[in-house]
C-alpha positions as CSV (number, residue, x, y, z in Angstrom):
1,M,0.0,0.2,-0.1
2,K,1.2,3.5,-0.9
3,R,-0.8,5.8,1.2
4,I,1.8,8.1,2.4
5,T,2.3,10.9,0.0
6,E,5.6,12.5,-1.2
7,I,4.6,15.7,0.3
8,T,4.8,13.9,3.8
9,K,7.9,12.0,3.0
10,R,9.3,15.4,1.8
11,D,8.3,17.1,5.2
12,I,9.9,14.3,7.3
13,L,13.1,14.4,5.0
14,D,13.2,18.4,5.5
15,L,12.7,17.9,9.1
16,F,15.8,15.7,9.6
17,R,18.0,17.8,7.5
18,N,16.8,21.3,8.6
19,G,15.9,20.6,12.1
20,L,12.6,21.2,14.2
21,E,11.9,24.8,15.5
22,I,11.0,24.3,19.2
23,N,10.0,26.8,22.1
24,E,12.1,26.9,25.2
25,F,12.2,29.2,28.2
26,F,10.2,31.9,26.0
27,D,12.8,31.6,23.1
28,T,12.3,29.6,19.8
29,K,15.2,27.7,18.5
30,T,16.0,24.9,15.9
31,V,17.3,21.6,17.0
32,I,18.6,18.6,15.2
33,Y,18.3,15.1,15.9
34,H,19.9,12.5,13.7
35,Y,17.8,9.5,12.5
36,F,20.5,7.1,13.2
37,G,20.5,8.6,17.0
38,R,23.5,7.5,19.0
39,I,25.0,4.7,16.9
40,E,26.9,4.8,13.5
41,E,24.9,5.3,10.4
42,I,26.2,2.1,8.6
43,A,25.3,0.2,12.0
44,F,21.9,1.6,12.1
45,L,21.3,0.6,8.5
46,K,22.4,-3.1,9.1
47,R,19.5,-3.5,11.8
48,M,17.2,-3.5,8.9
49,Y,19.1,-4.3,5.7
50,D,21.7,-6.8,4.6
51,L,24.3,-4.4,3.1
52,G,26.7,-7.1,2.3
53,N,24.2,-8.7,-0.3
54,M,22.8,-5.2,-1.5
55,P,24.2,-3.7,-5.0
56,S,26.9,-0.7,-4.7
57,T,26.2,2.2,-6.9
58,D,30.1,2.7,-7.2
59,S,31.7,0.2,-9.7
60,R,34.8,0.0,-7.4
61,Y,33.0,-1.8,-4.7
62,E,31.1,-5.3,-4.5
63,N,28.3,-4.1,-2.2
64,A,26.3,-1.4,-0.3
65,E,28.2,-1.8,2.7
66,Q,31.6,-1.2,1.1
67,D,30.0,1.8,-1.1
68,I,28.3,3.3,2.0
69,W,31.7,3.1,4.4
70,Q,33.5,4.7,1.2
71,H,31.0,7.6,1.0
72,T,30.0,8.2,4.4
73,V,33.0,7.4,6.7
74,N,36.1,7.4,4.5
75,N,35.4,10.3,2.2
76,D,32.1,11.7,3.8
77,D,30.9,13.0,0.5
78,Y,27.4,11.7,0.7
79,P,24.7,14.4,1.5
80,Y,23.4,14.0,5.0
81,C,20.0,12.0,4.9
82,W,21.1,10.5,1.4
83,V,19.6,7.2,2.6
84,F,15.8,8.7,2.3
85,E,16.5,9.1,-1.6
86,D,18.7,6.1,-2.2
87,E,16.0,3.7,-4.3
88,R,18.0,0.6,-2.9
89,F,16.3,1.1,0.4
90,G,12.8,1.7,-0.9
91,L,11.9,4.8,1.4
92,Q,11.1,7.2,-1.6
93,N,9.0,5.2,-3.8
94,G,8.5,1.9,-1.8
95,E,5.4,0.7,0.2
96,D,4.2,2.1,3.3
97,E,5.3,-0.7,5.3
98,I,9.2,-0.3,4.6
99,Y,8.9,3.5,5.3
100,L,7.0,3.1,8.6
101,K,9.4,0.2,9.8
102,F,12.3,2.3,9.3
103,L,11.0,5.4,11.1
104,C,10.1,2.8,13.9
105,E,13.9,1.8,14.1
106,V,14.6,5.8,14.4
107,F,12.9,5.6,17.6
108,H,14.1,2.1,19.1
109,P,15.7,2.4,22.4
110,A,18.8,0.5,21.3
111,V,19.2,3.4,18.6
112,R,17.6,6.6,20.0
113,Y,19.5,9.2,22.0
114,E,17.7,9.6,25.0
115,K,19.1,13.0,26.1
116,G,18.3,14.2,22.6
117,Y,15.0,15.7,21.0
118,W,13.6,12.5,19.8
119,K,10.1,13.0,21.5
120,E,9.7,16.2,20.0
121,F,10.9,14.8,16.4
122,L,8.5,12.0,17.1
123,A,5.5,14.2,18.1
124,E,6.2,16.3,14.7
125,I,6.6,12.9,12.5
126,N,3.2,11.5,14.0
127,R,1.5,14.7,13.3
128,L,2.6,14.4,9.7
129,L,1.9,10.9,9.3
130,Q,-1.6,11.1,10.8
131,N,-2.4,13.3,7.6
132,D,-1.8,10.0,5.7
133,G,-3.4,7.7,8.0
134,Y,-0.8,6.2,10.2
135,E,1.0,6.6,13.7
136,L,3.7,5.4,15.6
137,Y,2.8,4.3,19.0
138,P,4.5,2.5,21.9
139,A,4.0,-1.4,21.1
140,N,6.3,-2.9,23.5
141,K,8.8,-2.4,26.1
142,V,12.5,-3.3,26.3
143,S,14.2,-2.5,29.6
144,N,11.1,-0.4,30.9
145,R,11.6,1.7,27.4
146,D,9.2,1.8,24.8
147,V,9.7,0.1,21.6
148,Y,7.6,1.7,18.8
149,G,5.3,0.1,16.2
150,W,3.0,1.6,13.5
151,R,-0.6,1.5,12.9
152,V,-3.6,3.0,11.2
153,Y,-4.5,6.1,12.6
154,Q,-8.0,6.2,13.8
155,K,-9.1,9.5,14.7
156,E,-11.6,9.7,17.4
157,E,-11.6,13.4,18.5
158,N,-15.2,14.1,17.7
159,A,-16.4,10.8,19.1
160,L,-17.9,10.5,22.5
161,F,-15.9,8.4,25.2
162,I,-18.1,5.9,26.7
163,P,-16.6,4.7,30.2
164,Y,-16.8,1.0,31.1
165,S,-19.8,0.8,33.2
166,Q,-22.0,2.3,30.3
167,R,-20.0,0.6,27.4
168,H,-21.2,-2.8,29.3
169,A,-24.3,-1.4,31.0
170,K,-26.3,-4.0,29.4
171,E,-24.1,-6.9,30.5
172,I,-23.6,-5.6,34.1
173,K,-27.3,-5.4,34.3
174,E,-27.9,-9.2,33.2
175,K,-25.0,-10.1,35.6
176,K,-23.2,-11.5,32.4
177,I,-20.1,-9.3,33.6
178,T,-19.7,-9.6,37.5
179,L,-16.4,-7.9,39.2
180,S,-15.5,-7.6,42.7
181,I,-12.7,-5.4,43.9
182,K,-11.2,-5.9,47.3
183,K,-10.3,-3.0,50.0
184,K,-6.8,-3.3,49.3
185,A,-6.7,-3.0,45.5
186,R,-9.2,0.0,45.8
187,N,-6.5,1.7,48.3
188,Q,-3.7,1.2,45.7
189,I,-5.9,2.4,42.9
190,Y,-6.9,5.4,45.0
191,Q,-3.0,6.1,46.0
192,F,-1.9,5.8,42.4
193,L,-4.8,8.1,40.8
194,E,-4.3,10.8,43.8
195,R,-0.5,10.9,42.6
196,N,-1.9,11.7,39.0
197,N,-4.5,14.3,40.5
198,I,-2.3,17.2,39.6
199,E,-3.4,20.8,40.1
200,Y,-2.9,23.1,37.2
201,Q,-4.3,26.5,36.0
202,A,-7.2,26.6,33.6
203,T,-8.6,29.4,31.7
204,T,-12.3,30.2,31.1
205,E,-13.9,31.4,27.8
206,T,-13.8,34.9,29.0
207,G,-9.8,34.6,29.7
208,W,-10.4,34.3,33.7
209,N,-7.4,32.2,35.0
210,Y,-8.4,29.4,37.8
211,N,-6.7,26.8,39.5
212,T,-8.2,23.2,39.3
213,T,-7.3,19.5,39.3
214,V,-7.5,16.6,36.9
215,A,-10.0,15.3,39.7
216,V,-12.2,18.0,39.0
217,D,-12.1,17.2,35.4
218,V,-12.9,13.4,36.1
219,F,-15.7,14.1,38.0
220,D,-17.1,16.6,35.2
221,D,-16.4,13.8,32.6
222,I,-18.6,11.1,34.6
223,R,-21.3,13.6,35.2
224,Q,-22.0,13.3,31.4
225,F,-23.3,9.9,32.2
226,Y,-24.4,9.6,35.6
227,I,-24.3,11.5,39.0
228,P,-21.1,10.3,40.8
229,K,-22.3,8.7,44.1
230,C,-20.8,6.7,46.9
231,Y,-22.0,4.9,50.0
232,N,-21.6,7.0,53.3
233,S,-21.3,5.4,56.9
234,K,-25.3,4.9,56.9
235,N,-25.0,3.0,54.0
236,E,-26.9,5.6,52.1
237,Y,-26.1,6.2,48.3
238,I,-25.4,9.9,48.1
239,E,-23.7,12.2,45.7
240,T,-20.1,13.0,45.8
241,A,-17.2,14.7,44.2
242,D,-14.3,13.1,46.6
243,L,-11.9,11.1,44.8
244,H,-11.3,8.6,47.9
245,D,-15.0,7.9,48.9
246,F,-15.8,7.5,45.1
247,I,-13.1,4.7,44.7
248,L,-13.5,3.2,48.3
249,A,-17.0,3.2,48.6
250,N,-18.7,2.8,45.2
251,S,-19.5,0.0,42.6
252,P,-16.4,-1.7,41.3
253,F,-17.5,-0.8,37.7
254,C,-17.3,3.1,38.8
255,V,-14.0,2.5,39.8
256,L,-13.1,1.2,36.4
257,D,-14.8,4.4,35.0
258,A,-12.3,6.5,37.1
259,I,-9.3,4.7,35.9
260,E,-10.4,5.3,32.1
261,F,-11.2,9.0,32.7
262,F,-7.7,9.7,34.6
263,Y,-6.2,8.2,31.6
264,R,-7.6,10.6,29.2
265,H,-6.2,13.3,31.5
266,R,-2.8,11.4,32.4
267,S,0.6,13.6,32.5
268,S,2.7,10.6,32.3
269,D,3.7,7.9,29.9
270,D,3.6,5.1,32.2
271,F,0.1,5.5,33.5
272,E,-1.0,2.3,31.6
273,S,1.7,0.2,33.0
274,Q,1.4,1.2,36.4
275,I,-2.4,0.4,36.4
276,N,-1.9,-2.9,34.9
277,S,0.7,-3.7,37.5
278,I,-1.6,-3.0,40.3
279,L,-4.6,-4.9,38.6
280,R,-1.9,-7.9,38.1
281,L,-0.9,-7.7,41.6
282,N,-4.3,-7.8,42.7
283,E,-5.3,-10.8,40.3
284,L,-8.2,-8.8,38.7
285,P,-8.6,-10.4,35.4
286,L,-8.4,-6.8,33.8
287,K,-6.1,-4.9,31.4
288,L,-6.1,-1.3,30.3
289,E,-5.2,-0.8,26.8
290,S,-5.2,2.2,24.8
291,G,-7.5,4.1,27.4
292,K,-10.3,1.3,27.7
293,I,-10.2,-1.5,30.4
294,S,-11.0,-5.0,29.0
295,N,-11.4,-8.3,30.6
296,V,-8.1,-10.3,29.8
297,I,-10.3,-12.9,28.3
298,D,-11.8,-10.7,25.8
299,I,-8.7,-8.3,24.6
300,Q,-8.7,-9.1,20.8
301,M,-5.4,-8.7,19.5
302,S,-2.3,-8.1,21.5
303,K,0.0,-5.3,20.7
304,N,3.0,-7.9,20.0
305,S,0.6,-9.8,17.4
306,L,-0.4,-6.4,15.6
307,L,3.1,-5.1,15.7
308,S,4.1,-8.5,13.6
309,V,1.8,-7.5,10.7
310,Q,3.5,-5.5,8.1
311,E,0.8,-5.2,5.3
312,A,-1.3,-2.2,6.0
313,G,-4.7,-3.1,4.7
314,L,-4.6,-6.4,7.0
315,K,-3.5,-4.2,10.0
316,E,-6.3,-1.6,9.5
317,L,-9.1,-4.4,9.1
318,L,-7.7,-6.1,12.3
319,Q,-7.6,-3.0,14.1
320,E,-11.4,-2.1,12.9
321,A,-12.6,-5.4,14.1
322,T,-11.0,-4.8,17.3
323,K,-12.5,-1.4,17.6
324,Y,-16.0,-2.6,16.8
325,Y,-16.2,-5.3,19.2
326,D,-15.0,-3.6,22.1
327,E,-18.0,-1.2,21.3
328,N,-20.2,-4.3,21.4
329,N,-21.0,-3.8,17.4
330,L,-20.7,-7.6,16.9
331,Q,-22.2,-7.5,13.3
332,I,-19.4,-5.0,11.8
333,A,-16.7,-6.8,14.4
334,V,-17.4,-10.2,12.6
335,E,-17.7,-8.6,9.0
336,K,-14.3,-6.6,9.4
337,L,-12.6,-9.9,10.7
338,W,-13.6,-11.9,8.2
339,D,-12.5,-9.5,5.7
340,A,-9.0,-9.6,7.5
341,F,-9.4,-13.4,7.1
342,E,-9.6,-13.3,3.5
343,R,-7.1,-10.6,3.0
344,L,-4.8,-12.9,5.4
345,K,-5.1,-15.6,2.7
346,T,-3.5,-13.5,-0.1
347,Y,-0.6,-12.1,2.0
348,Y,1.9,-14.0,-0.2
349,C,0.0,-13.6,-3.3
350,S,2.4,-12.6,-6.2
351,P,2.4,-13.1,-10.1
352,T,3.9,-16.5,-9.4
353,I,1.7,-17.4,-6.2
354,D,-2.2,-17.6,-6.0
355,K,-4.5,-17.2,-3.3
356,K,-4.5,-20.9,-2.6
357,K,-0.8,-21.5,-2.6
358,S,-0.6,-18.3,-0.4
359,A,-3.0,-19.7,2.3
360,N,-0.9,-23.1,2.1
361,K,2.2,-21.2,2.7
362,I,0.8,-19.7,5.8
363,V,-0.7,-23.2,6.9
364,M,3.2,-24.7,6.3
365,D,4.8,-21.8,8.3
366,M,2.3,-22.2,11.3
367,S,2.5,-25.9,11.3
368,N,6.4,-26.1,11.4
369,N,6.1,-29.0,8.9
370,Q,4.6,-31.3,11.3
371,Q,1.8,-33.1,9.5
372,P,-0.8,-33.3,12.4
373,F,-0.7,-29.4,12.6
374,I,-0.6,-29.2,8.8
375,D,-4.0,-31.1,8.9
376,L,-5.2,-29.3,11.7
377,F,-4.6,-25.6,10.5
378,G,-5.4,-26.6,6.8
379,K,-8.9,-28.0,8.0
380,E,-9.5,-24.7,10.2
381,F,-8.9,-22.5,7.0
382,H,-11.0,-24.7,4.9
383,E,-13.9,-24.6,7.5
384,L,-13.8,-20.8,8.2
385,T,-14.0,-20.2,4.7
386,L,-17.3,-22.5,4.3
387,L,-18.5,-20.3,7.1
388,G,-17.9,-17.2,5.5
389,N,-19.5,-18.6,2.2
390,N,-22.7,-20.2,4.1
391,F,-23.7,-17.7,6.6
392,R,-24.2,-14.0,6.2
393,I,-21.1,-12.6,7.6
394,R,-21.2,-9.8,5.2
395,H,-24.5,-7.7,5.8
396,H,-24.7,-7.0,2.1
397,E,-24.9,-10.6,1.1
398,T,-28.7,-11.5,1.3
399,T,-28.5,-15.0,0.0
400,K,-27.0,-16.6,2.9
401,T,-28.0,-17.8,6.2
402,D,-28.9,-15.0,8.4
403,I,-27.2,-14.8,11.7
404,Q,-30.0,-13.3,14.2
405,D,-28.6,-14.5,17.8
406,K,-25.8,-12.1,19.1
407,R,-24.3,-15.0,20.8
408,H,-23.6,-16.8,17.5
409,Y,-21.6,-13.8,16.3
410,K,-19.6,-13.9,19.6
411,Y,-19.0,-17.7,18.2
412,F,-18.0,-16.5,15.0
413,Y,-15.8,-13.8,15.9
414,K,-13.7,-15.6,18.6
415,R,-13.4,-18.7,16.5
416,C,-11.8,-16.7,13.6
417,L,-9.8,-14.6,15.8
418,A,-8.1,-17.9,17.5
419,L,-6.9,-18.8,13.9
420,V,-6.2,-15.2,12.5
421,S,-4.4,-14.2,15.7
422,T,-2.3,-17.2,15.6
423,A,-1.4,-17.0,11.8
424,I,-0.3,-13.6,12.0
425,Q,2.4,-14.3,14.4
426,Y,4.1,-16.6,11.8
427,L,4.0,-14.0,8.8
428,D,7.4,-13.2,7.1
429,G,9.0,-15.9,9.1
430,G,8.1,-14.5,12.7
431,S,7.9,-16.6,15.8
432,L,7.2,-16.1,19.5
């Protein structure tokens, strides 16, 4: 896929070549950040490219590594950021996946210069990429430092955020979702949220400055959906604006609402990881991911799994399926996931490899050439294909068996997800 325009690529190249203007202590200055970070340029490129087997553009040398060393180390006569315009590296005219993977490597903890302006450059690059529908995001951690992946950018600024208790109101009412949070865990959650309850100065529409706190904002957010209450010493359920009482003496689902809203006002990058540590420590089967809490059993596609998907169209469909499932829109979620399944089968298609051969290659890779697993996964690919052909998975297909029971949609989704989420871990020779 080639969604990133030459305009965006030019702007990113200019950013590395000419620097970024930032405001610092009431002054504006231009800062530079080298794309290869704290390591040598050749060492950086070798993290992604087999330079020894790539051609040289200088007839005196056998391969790209010798060529590049001559012109960047020995003579240093290549222009700065030459690699972005060198056709051998596929950054100027190649697929989006190549370009995005390169940018992710720029900000890898083993590469980036932690004391440099990498965060400012990352923010500006994301601003540019989002115009073309992509973003870089912290997909993993190594040595407690973020490792960035790329994903399709889903703009949600105009969408109303719905907290956990309201997203799952029907299931909670019907007791399909139950939860208990012990006092010890509630105290830990409260202490953490209180540390994030920073005071800051806000401005009214008329220009009046006043002091407020994150907790005040969170309670204002909650009031869009319900009146925040708690149980008092007389066991009366009364209105409150006290964070301690709201967390310690309220429905456990309201506690989850508070966590999600605090995340939206967070001031630190490790909010998510610290909350998840508290949840794990207290053996609560929950996880905060991208600002929403899910039951660990229902988390759709792990960050590590999506990180391995290097084909933009497939990744976009998987992200959309996860999004719709989380919103309880099961019909669209199943449709998007089945579209992803069909696209997965074409992953290795080329002029010499058709859809059937591509799917067979995926099955072989998943099976590690063991016949029982070849039979297992081959049968599952075949049966899921039959399900898609016989049932009305895509809502515009009117000649198939209709799906009227919501529980059947959940079955179709989870069965397809089990195969797809396993298969994508093996794409391009990947493994866990």
